N, C-alpha and C positions, 0 to 999 in steps of 0.2 A: 504494500500500500504506500502510495506516495501522495502527499498533499502539497500543492504548489500555490503560491501567490502568483508567481509568473515563472517562466522557465529559468530565469537567471537567479532567482532567490528561493530555493526550496525551503519550506517551513520545516518539514520532517521527512526524511528519507529513512524508511525502516529497514532497508536492505543491509546497510553496514552494521547496525547494532544486532540484527538477527544473525548475520554472519559471525559477528564477534561472539555471541552467545554459543553458537554451534562450534566455533573454533575452541573456545574455552572448555566446552564439554568434551570435545574430541581429544584435546591435549591433556586434560587433567581432571575430568569429570567435575567441572565447576560451572556448568551452564547456569544453574539456578543462582549461584553466587554472583555470576556475571550479570544476570538480569537485574538483581537487586542493586548492584553497583552502578549499572547503566542508568537505572531509574533515579538513583540518588544524584548521580552526576548531572543528569538532564534537568530534573525538577527542582532539586535543592541548590545545586551549585551553578546551574545555568550554563553547563558546558555543552559543546556541540558534539553529540555522540555519533554523528554521521561522519566525523572526521577521523581518518585512519590513525593519525598520530595520537589523537585523544584516546581512541580505542586501545592502542598499544600501551599507552601510559596506564590506563585503567587495568589492563590485563597484567601488567608487570607488578602492580601494587601487592597482590597476594602471592607473588612469586612465580608466575608463569614466565617462561623464557620469551622475552620480547621479540627476538629474531624469529623464533619458531612460530610464534603467534602471528607476526606480520606475514610470514611466508604462507601460513595457513589461510589467512584472509585473502591474499592474492591468488592462491591456488583455488580457493572456493569461487572467487570472482571469475577466474578463467573457466572453471567448470560450468558456472552459471551462464557464461557467454556461449557455451557450446550447444546450441540447438534448443531442444524442447523445454529446458529448465531455465531459459534465459531470465536472469534477474530474480530467481526464486531459490534462495539458498537452502531452505528446508527440503524442497523437492530434489535439488541437486544432491544433497547429503543422502537422501533415501536411496537414490539410484546409483550414485557413483562415489560415495565417500571413501570406499575402501581403496581408491586410487591414491589416497593421501595417508595411508597407514605408516609410511616412512616418516611422517611429520610428527607422529605421536612422541611425547616426551618420554 
């Protein structure tokens, strides 16, 4: 789901935080913790959780490897761009996540 004021200024892009939650879960079974942290960062701290650098910082806080997390985000994005699951991280995970098993911590 994407909500836009106009094409140049997205209000909320749910793809990056969804991908971040899936990456955290795949790397260290911390998907639910990541959701809680994303919500706090967005609603309480006013951080832009659609920004990759912000997502990497948030993932590193509880000890996830920042480089592995960033690579997992990029790998998921590439998988989402491959056809039927375009821009749907959870669908991509269901059908092709095993391709990223080498990224697990």
